[in-house]
N, C-alpha and C positions, 0 to 999 in steps of 0.2 A: 447557479447549482450546487446544492451544498452536498457536500461526499464525506465518508467516515473512511480514514485511512489507518490498518491495523498491520503493525510490523509484525513478524515470528520468526523465532527460531527454530528449524527443526532439524529432529535428530530420530531416524527411523519412523513409526510410524505416531511419533508423538510432537505434538505442537507447543511453543510455549510465546503466548503474547509480550512484547516489549513494549511496545507504546502505542495508541489510539488517539486521532489527531482529526480535527474537523478541519476540514478545507475546502475553499470557496473556488469554482471551476467553472467554466463555461461549458464544457463537454469533457468527457472522458480522458481523452488523449492532452487536454490541457491538464488534468487531474494527473495523469499519471507523471509528468513534468514535476507537478509540483511535490509528488510522494517522491520520485528520484532526488530533487533538491534536497528534500526535510529528510533522507538516507543520509544522506552528506553532511546535514548539520545539527542532526539532534544529537545529544549525548544520551545511549541506550546502555541497559546496563552490561548489554552483548550485541555483537555485530549479527543485525537480521540476514535470513535468508531467502524471506517469502513476504510478501506482502500480500493484502486484502482490500480490495476498494469496494467500497457500499453505497448504495444512493442512501438518502435520509431514510426513507424508508425500511433499511436493513435489507434491500435486494443485493445482493453480490452482483459486482460488475466486472470485477478483473479479481484474479487470482494468479500469483507468476512471482518471476523473480525479483527481488528486494530491488534491484537498480532501474526497477520501471518499465522495463524495454517491454514496446508496443510492439501487441501481436503484429505476424506480417499480413494476416488477413483483414487487417481494421483500417 
């Protein structure tokens, strides 16, 4: 499945997107693991504190900490 990972920096109510990457993964859990690896390896102008994962149709599947911590109920 193709996912889109967006890395953000949040300040108060404002968000600035730092990077957007396409990622191929079999499911959301694997996409979160891939996003965490990207978080550690990509050079970005600032250190992101949030990420958003969407499917290829743009539906948001995850929004949370940039380290890709998987929700406890997932």
